[in-house]
PDB file of N, CA, C and O in Angstrom, chain B, residues numbered from 101:
ATOM      1  N   MET B 101       0.820  -1.177   0.000  1.00  0.00           N
ATOM      2  CA  MET B 101       0.000   0.000   0.000  1.00  0.00           C
ATOM      3  C   MET B 101       0.873   1.253   0.000  1.00  0.00           C
ATOM      4  O   MET B 101       0.570   2.231  -0.683  1.00  0.00           O
ATOM      5  N   ARG B 102       1.943   1.213   0.762  1.00  0.00           N
ATOM      6  CA  ARG B 102       2.840   2.379   0.818  1.00  0.00           C
ATOM      7  C   ARG B 102       3.368   2.731  -0.568  1.00  0.00           C
ATOM      8  O   ARG B 102       3.408   3.903  -0.943  1.00  0.00           O
ATOM      9  N   ARG B 103       3.771   1.716  -1.327  1.00  0.00           N
ATOM     10  CA  ARG B 103       4.294   1.948  -2.675  1.00  0.00           C
ATOM     11  C   ARG B 103       3.241   2.616  -3.544  1.00  0.00           C
ATOM     12  O   ARG B 103       3.547   3.531  -4.309  1.00  0.00           O
ATOM     13  N   CYS B 104       2.011   2.163  -3.426  1.00  0.00           N
ATOM     14  CA  CYS B 104       0.922   2.728  -4.216  1.00  0.00           C
ATOM     15  C   CYS B 104       0.624   4.161  -3.797  1.00  0.00           C
ATOM     16  O   CYS B 104       0.403   5.020  -4.651  1.00  0.00           O
ATOM     17  N   LEU B 105       0.614   4.428  -2.505  1.00  0.00           N
ATOM     18  CA  LEU B 105       0.383   5.791  -2.025  1.00  0.00           C
ATOM     19  C   LEU B 105       1.488   6.732  -2.475  1.00  0.00           C
ATOM     20  O   LEU B 105       1.225   7.872  -2.858  1.00  0.00           O
ATOM     21  N   GLU B 106       2.720   6.255  -2.428  1.00  0.00           N
ATOM     22  CA  GLU B 106       3.846   7.089  -2.849  1.00  0.00           C
ATOM     23  C   GLU B 106       3.795   7.394  -4.340  1.00  0.00           C
ATOM     24  O   GLU B 106       4.388   8.376  -4.787  1.00  0.00           O
ATOM     25  N   GLY B 107       3.098   6.572  -5.116  1.00  0.00           N
ATOM     26  CA  GLY B 107       2.975   6.799  -6.548  1.00  0.00           C
ATOM     27  C   GLY B 107       1.957   7.861  -6.910  1.00  0.00           C
ATOM     28  O   GLY B 107       1.906   8.300  -8.059  1.00  0.00           O
ATOM     29  N   LEU B 108       1.142   8.284  -5.948  1.00  0.00           N
ATOM     30  CA  LEU B 108       0.134   9.309  -6.210  1.00  0.00           C
ATOM     31  C   LEU B 108       0.771  10.696  -6.217  1.00  0.00           C
ATOM     32  O   LEU B 108       1.811  10.918  -5.596  1.00  0.00           O
ATOM     33  N   GLU B 109       0.135  11.620  -6.926  1.00  0.00           N
ATOM     34  CA  GLU B 109       0.576  13.009  -6.885  1.00  0.00           C
ATOM     35  C   GLU B 109       0.411  13.512  -5.448  1.00  0.00           C
ATOM     36  O   GLU B 109      -0.557  13.147  -4.782  1.00  0.00           O
ATOM     37  N   PRO B 110       1.335  14.337  -4.961  1.00  0.00           N
ATOM     38  CA  PRO B 110       1.314  14.764  -3.558  1.00  0.00           C
ATOM     39  C   PRO B 110      -0.013  15.367  -3.078  1.00  0.00           C
ATOM     40  O   PRO B 110      -0.471  15.044  -1.982  1.00  0.00           O
ATOM     41  N   GLN B 111      -0.626  16.228  -3.876  1.00  0.00           N
ATOM     42  CA  GLN B 111      -1.879  16.846  -3.434  1.00  0.00           C
ATOM     43  C   GLN B 111      -3.013  15.830  -3.389  1.00  0.00           C
ATOM     44  O   GLN B 111      -3.842  15.872  -2.480  1.00  0.00           O
ATOM     45  N   ARG B 112      -3.060  14.937  -4.336  1.00  0.00           N
ATOM     46  CA  ARG B 112      -4.098  13.900  -4.332  1.00  0.00           C
ATOM     47  C   ARG B 112      -3.899  12.947  -3.162  1.00  0.00           C
ATOM     48  O   ARG B 112      -4.858  12.542  -2.504  1.00  0.00           O
ATOM     49  N   ARG B 113      -2.642  12.595  -2.912  1.00  0.00           N
ATOM     50  CA  ARG B 113      -2.343  11.722  -1.770  1.00  0.00           C
ATOM     51  C   ARG B 113      -2.759  12.411  -0.466  1.00  0.00           C
ATOM     52  O   ARG B 113      -3.345  11.776   0.411  1.00  0.00           O
ATOM     53  N   ALA B 114      -2.462  13.698  -0.340  1.00  0.00           N
ATOM     54  CA  ALA B 114      -2.831  14.440   0.874  1.00  0.00           C
ATOM     55  C   ALA B 114      -4.344  14.435   1.069  1.00  0.00           C
ATOM     56  O   ALA B 114      -4.822  14.230   2.184  1.00  0.00           O
ATOM     57  N   GLY B 115      -5.093  14.655   0.009  1.00  0.00           N
ATOM     58  CA  GLY B 115      -6.551  14.640   0.108  1.00  0.00           C
ATOM     59  C   GLY B 115      -7.075  13.292   0.535  1.00  0.00           C
ATOM     60  O   GLY B 115      -7.963  13.205   1.382  1.00  0.00           O
ATOM     61  N   LEU B 116      -6.537  12.250  -0.039  1.00  0.00           N
ATOM     62  CA  LEU B 116      -6.970  10.889   0.299  1.00  0.00           C
ATOM     63  C   LEU B 116      -6.646  10.557   1.751  1.00  0.00           C
ATOM     64  O   LEU B 116      -7.476   9.984   2.456  1.00  0.00           O
ATOM     65  N   VAL B 117      -5.465  10.907   2.195  1.00  0.00           N
ATOM     66  CA  VAL B 117      -5.060  10.637   3.568  1.00  0.00           C
ATOM     67  C   VAL B 117      -5.943  11.421   4.545  1.00  0.00           C
ATOM     68  O   VAL B 117      -6.378  10.880   5.562  1.00  0.00           O
ATOM     69  N   LEU B 118      -6.204  12.681   4.239  1.00  0.00           N
ATOM     70  CA  LEU B 118      -7.059  13.483   5.119  1.00  0.00           C
ATOM     71  C   LEU B 118      -8.462  12.890   5.211  1.00  0.00           C
ATOM     72  O   LEU B 118      -9.079  12.902   6.276  1.00  0.00           O
ATOM     73  N   ALA B 119      -8.955  12.379   4.104  1.00  0.00           N
ATOM     74  CA  ALA B 119     -10.306  11.813   4.089  1.00  0.00           C
ATOM     75  C   ALA B 119     -10.388  10.500   4.862  1.00  0.00           C
ATOM     76  O   ALA B 119     -11.294  10.311   5.673  1.00  0.00           O
ATOM     77  N   TYR B 120      -9.455   9.605   4.615  1.00  0.00           N
ATOM     78  CA  TYR B 120      -9.591   8.258   5.162  1.00  0.00           C
ATOM     79  C   TYR B 120      -8.900   8.032   6.501  1.00  0.00           C
ATOM     80  O   TYR B 120      -9.320   7.157   7.258  1.00  0.00           O
ATOM     81  N   THR B 121      -7.867   8.784   6.814  1.00  0.00           N
ATOM     82  CA  THR B 121      -7.221   8.573   8.110  1.00  0.00           C
ATOM     83  C   THR B 121      -7.650   9.600   9.149  1.00  0.00           C
ATOM     84  O   THR B 121      -7.645   9.317  10.346  1.00  0.00           O
ATOM     85  N   HIS B 122      -8.020  10.790   8.692  1.00  0.00           N
ATOM     86  CA  HIS B 122      -8.431  11.844   9.623  1.00  0.00           C
ATOM     87  C   HIS B 122      -9.938  12.058   9.620  1.00  0.00           C
ATOM     88  O   HIS B 122     -10.465  12.780  10.467  1.00  0.00           O
ATOM     89  N   GLY B 123     -10.633  11.438   8.675  1.00  0.00           N
ATOM     90  CA  GLY B 123     -12.085  11.513   8.636  1.00  0.00           C
ATOM     91  C   GLY B 123     -12.642  12.887   8.279  1.00  0.00           C
ATOM     92  O   GLY B 123     -13.766  13.215   8.658  1.00  0.00           O
ATOM     93  N   LEU B 124     -11.868  13.692   7.556  1.00  0.00           N
ATOM     94  CA  LEU B 124     -12.335  15.025   7.181  1.00  0.00           C
ATOM     95  C   LEU B 124     -13.326  14.942   6.025  1.00  0.00           C
ATOM     96  O   LEU B 124     -13.252  14.038   5.192  1.00  0.00           O
ATOM     97  N   SER B 125     -14.242  15.884   5.985  1.00  0.00           N
ATOM     98  CA  SER B 125     -15.206  15.962   4.883  1.00  0.00           C
ATOM     99  C   SER B 125     -14.528  16.599   3.674  1.00  0.00           C
ATOM    100  O   SER B 125     -13.437  17.161   3.781  1.00  0.00           O
ATOM    101  N   HIS B 126     -15.186  16.503   2.529  1.00  0.00           N
ATOM    102  CA  HIS B 126     -14.649  17.132   1.322  1.00  0.00           C
ATOM    103  C   HIS B 126     -14.446  18.633   1.538  1.00  0.00           C
ATOM    104  O   HIS B 126     -13.433  19.194   1.119  1.00  0.00           O
ATOM    105  N   GLY B 127     -15.401  19.269   2.185  1.00  0.00           N
ATOM    106  CA  GLY B 127     -15.301  20.710   2.439  1.00  0.00           C
ATOM    107  C   GLY B 127     -14.119  21.054   3.337  1.00  0.00           C
ATOM    108  O   GLY B 127     -13.419  22.038   3.100  1.00  0.00           O
ATOM    109  N   GLU B 128     -13.899  20.246   4.361  1.00  0.00           N
ATOM    110  CA  GLU B 128     -12.767  20.476   5.264  1.00  0.00           C
ATOM    111  C   GLU B 128     -11.440  20.261   4.540  1.00  0.00           C
ATOM    112  O   GLU B 128     -10.478  20.998   4.761  1.00  0.00           O
ATOM    113  N   ILE B 129     -11.394  19.262   3.686  1.00  0.00           N
ATOM    114  CA  ILE B 129     -10.178  18.995   2.913  1.00  0.00           C
ATOM    115  C   ILE B 129      -9.906  20.135   1.952  1.00  0.00           C
ATOM    116  O   ILE B 129      -8.766  20.582   1.826  1.00  0.00           O
ATOM    117  N   ALA B 130     -10.940  20.613   1.270  1.00  0.00           N
ATOM    118  CA  ALA B 130     -10.780  21.729   0.336  1.00  0.00           C
ATOM    119  C   ALA B 130     -10.231  22.955   1.065  1.00  0.00           C
ATOM    120  O   ALA B 130      -9.340  23.636   0.558  1.00  0.00           O
ATOM    121  N   ALA B 131     -10.762  23.231   2.247  1.00  0.00           N
ATOM    122  CA  ALA B 131     -10.289  24.381   3.016  1.00  0.00           C
ATOM    123  C   ALA B 131      -8.833  24.193   3.444  1.00  0.00           C
ATOM    124  O   ALA B 131      -8.026  25.118   3.345  1.00  0.00           O
ATOM    125  N   ARG B 132      -8.508  23.008   3.913  1.00  0.00           N
ATOM    126  CA  ARG B 132      -7.151  22.748   4.390  1.00  0.00           C
ATOM    127  C   ARG B 132      -6.130  22.813   3.255  1.00  0.00           C
ATOM    128  O   ARG B 132      -5.009  23.283   3.453  1.00  0.00           O
ATOM    129  N   LEU B 133      -6.517  22.338   2.059  1.00  0.00           N
ATOM    130  CA  LEU B 133      -5.596  22.343   0.916  1.00  0.00           C
ATOM    131  C   LEU B 133      -5.698  23.627   0.086  1.00  0.00           C
ATOM    132  O   LEU B 133      -4.949  23.814  -0.874  1.00  0.00           O
ATOM    133  N   ALA B 134      -6.629  24.506   0.463  1.00  0.00           N
ATOM    134  CA  ALA B 134      -6.843  25.796  -0.213  1.00  0.00           C
ATOM    135  C   ALA B 134      -7.160  25.611  -1.695  1.00  0.00           C
ATOM    136  O   ALA B 134      -6.564  26.254  -2.560  1.00  0.00           O
ATOM    137  N   VAL B 135      -8.105  24.722  -1.964  1.00  0.00           N
ATOM    138  CA  VAL B 135      -8.562  24.480  -3.333  1.00  0.00           C
ATOM    139  C   VAL B 135     -10.087  24.505  -3.344  1.00  0.00           C
ATOM    140  O   VAL B 135     -10.713  24.342  -2.296  1.00  0.00           O
ATOM    141  N   PRO B 136     -10.697  24.708  -4.523  1.00  0.00           N
ATOM    142  CA  PRO B 136     -12.158  24.655  -4.598  1.00  0.00           C
ATOM    143  C   PRO B 136     -12.686  23.265  -4.213  1.00  0.00           C
ATOM    144  O   PRO B 136     -11.988  22.261  -4.354  1.00  0.00           O
ATOM    145  N   LEU B 137     -13.918  23.231  -3.731  1.00  0.00           N
ATOM    146  CA  LEU B 137     -14.532  21.982  -3.295  1.00  0.00           C
ATOM    147  C   LEU B 137     -14.534  20.933  -4.405  1.00  0.00           C
ATOM    148  O   LEU B 137     -14.191  19.778  -4.156  1.00  0.00           O
ATOM    149  N   GLY B 138     -14.909  21.311  -5.606  1.00  0.00           N
ATOM    150  CA  GLY B 138     -14.944  20.368  -6.725  1.00  0.00           C
ATOM    151  C   GLY B 138     -13.576  19.766  -7.017  1.00  0.00           C
ATOM    152  O   GLY B 138     -13.468  18.589  -7.360  1.00  0.00           O
ATOM    153  N   THR B 139     -12.544  20.570  -6.880  1.00  0.00           N
ATOM    154  CA  THR B 139     -11.180  20.087  -7.098  1.00  0.00           C
ATOM    155  C   THR B 139     -10.818  19.035  -6.054  1.00  0.00           C
ATOM    156  O   THR B 139     -10.272  17.983  -6.387  1.00  0.00           O
ATOM    157  N   ALA B 140     -11.122  19.322  -4.801  1.00  0.00           N
ATOM    158  CA  ALA B 140     -10.823  18.365  -3.734  1.00  0.00           C
ATOM    159  C   ALA B 140     -11.561  17.053  -3.967  1.00  0.00           C
ATOM    160  O   ALA B 140     -10.983  15.977  -3.813  1.00  0.00           O
ATOM    161  N   LYS B 141     -12.837  17.139  -4.337  1.00  0.00           N
ATOM    162  CA  LYS B 141     -13.610  15.925  -4.601  1.00  0.00           C
ATOM    163  C   LYS B 141     -12.992  15.115  -5.733  1.00  0.00           C
ATOM    164  O   LYS B 141     -12.876  13.894  -5.636  1.00  0.00           O
ATOM    165  N   SER B 142     -12.597  15.790  -6.799  1.00  0.00           N
ATOM    166  CA  SER B 142     -11.999  15.108  -7.948  1.00  0.00           C
ATOM    167  C   SER B 142     -10.683  14.448  -7.575  1.00  0.00           C
ATOM    168  O   SER B 142     -10.425  13.305  -7.954  1.00  0.00           O
ATOM    169  N   TRP B 143      -9.854  15.166  -6.835  1.00  0.00           N
ATOM    170  CA  TRP B 143      -8.564  14.605  -6.419  1.00  0.00           C
ATOM    171  C   TRP B 143      -8.752  13.343  -5.603  1.00  0.00           C
ATOM    172  O   TRP B 143      -8.065  12.346  -5.827  1.00  0.00           O
ATOM    173  N   ILE B 144      -9.673  13.378  -4.661  1.00  0.00           N
ATOM    174  CA  ILE B 144      -9.899  12.221  -3.792  1.00  0.00           C
ATOM    175  C   ILE B 144     -10.414  11.041  -4.604  1.00  0.00           C
ATOM    176  O   ILE B 144      -9.942   9.916  -4.443  1.00  0.00           O
ATOM    177  N   ARG B 145     -11.372  11.298  -5.468  1.00  0.00           N
ATOM    178  CA  ARG B 145     -11.941  10.221  -6.291  1.00  0.00           C
ATOM    179  C   ARG B 145     -10.891   9.602  -7.194  1.00  0.00           C
ATOM    180  O   ARG B 145     -10.777   8.379  -7.270  1.00  0.00           O
ATOM    181  N   ARG B 146     -10.120  10.443  -7.882  1.00  0.00           N
ATOM    182  CA  ARG B 146      -9.088   9.925  -8.786  1.00  0.00           C
ATOM    183  C   ARG B 146      -7.992   9.193  -8.025  1.00  0.00           C
ATOM    184  O   ARG B 146      -7.502   8.158  -8.476  1.00  0.00           O
ATOM    185  N   ALA B 147      -7.611   9.728  -6.877  1.00  0.00           N
ATOM    186  CA  ALA B 147      -6.585   9.070  -6.065  1.00  0.00           C
ATOM    187  C   ALA B 147      -7.065   7.699  -5.613  1.00  0.00           C
ATOM    188  O   ALA B 147      -6.305   6.731  -5.656  1.00  0.00           O
ATOM    189  N   PHE B 148      -8.321   7.608  -5.180  1.00  0.00           N
ATOM    190  CA  PHE B 148      -8.870   6.324  -4.753  1.00  0.00           C
ATOM    191  C   PHE B 148      -8.878   5.327  -5.909  1.00  0.00           C
ATOM    192  O   PHE B 148      -8.520   4.163  -5.729  1.00  0.00           O
ATOM    193  N   MET B 149      -9.281   5.776  -7.084  1.00  0.00           N
ATOM    194  CA  MET B 149      -9.317   4.884  -8.253  1.00  0.00           C
ATOM    195  C   MET B 149      -7.913   4.413  -8.612  1.00  0.00           C
ATOM    196  O   MET B 149      -7.716   3.236  -8.914  1.00  0.00           O
ATOM    197  N   THR B 150      -6.937   5.314  -8.583  1.00  0.00           N
ATOM    198  CA  THR B 150      -5.556   4.959  -8.886  1.00  0.00           C
ATOM    199  C   THR B 150      -5.008   3.989  -7.848  1.00  0.00           C
ATOM    200  O   THR B 150      -4.316   3.030  -8.193  1.00  0.00           O
ATOM    201  N   LEU B 151      -5.311   4.233  -6.592  1.00  0.00           N
ATOM    202  CA  LEU B 151      -4.876   3.348  -5.513  1.00  0.00           C
ATOM    203  C   LEU B 151      -5.466   1.962  -5.668  1.00  0.00           C
ATOM    204  O   LEU B 151      -4.771   0.961  -5.490  1.00  0.00           O
ATOM    205  N   ARG B 152      -6.733   1.901  -5.996  1.00  0.00           N
ATOM    206  CA  ARG B 152      -7.409   0.611  -6.180  1.00  0.00           C
ATOM    207  C   ARG B 152      -6.782  -0.159  -7.342  1.00  0.00           C
ATOM    208  O   ARG B 152      -6.580  -1.370  -7.243  1.00  0.00           O
ATOM    209  N   GLU B 153      -6.475   0.529  -8.439  1.00  0.00           N
ATOM    210  CA  GLU B 153      -5.849  -0.138  -9.584  1.00  0.00           C
ATOM    211  C   GLU B 153      -4.458  -0.659  -9.218  1.00  0.00           C
ATOM    212  O   GLU B 153      -4.082  -1.770  -9.591  1.00  0.00           O
ATOM    213  N   CYS B 154      -3.714   0.150  -8.494  1.00  0.00           N
ATOM    214  CA  CYS B 154      -2.346  -0.225  -8.116  1.00  0.00           C
ATOM    215  C   CYS B 154      -2.344  -1.465  -7.222  1.00  0.00           C
ATOM    216  O   CYS B 154      -1.483  -2.335  -7.356  1.00  0.00           O
ATOM    217  N   MET B 155      -3.292  -1.535  -6.332  1.00  0.00           N
ATOM    218  CA  MET B 155      -3.327  -2.640  -5.379  1.00  0.00           C
ATOM    219  C   MET B 155      -3.960  -3.911  -5.963  1.00  0.00           C
ATOM    220  O   MET B 155      -3.899  -4.984  -5.363  1.00  0.00           O
ATOM    221  N   GLY B 156      -4.555  -3.766  -7.125  1.00  0.00           N
ATOM    222  CA  GLY B 156      -5.106  -4.919  -7.824  1.00  0.00           C
ATOM    223  C   GLY B 156      -6.416  -5.300  -7.318  1.00  0.00           C
ATOM    224  O   GLY B 156      -7.013  -6.258  -7.809  1.00  0.00           O
TER     225      GLY B 156
END
């Protein structure tokens, strides 16, 4: 899993980690990363899909 997480773009990885390990909402993640809400949602979704593909 670590290898797969390290393969993600840093901002997408940060969003995913904030969502799943810290339990933050999309809005809280967007505020913390200083990006629009839609951007945060997209990053998290794409990161999750990439992570799932990497892990098989």
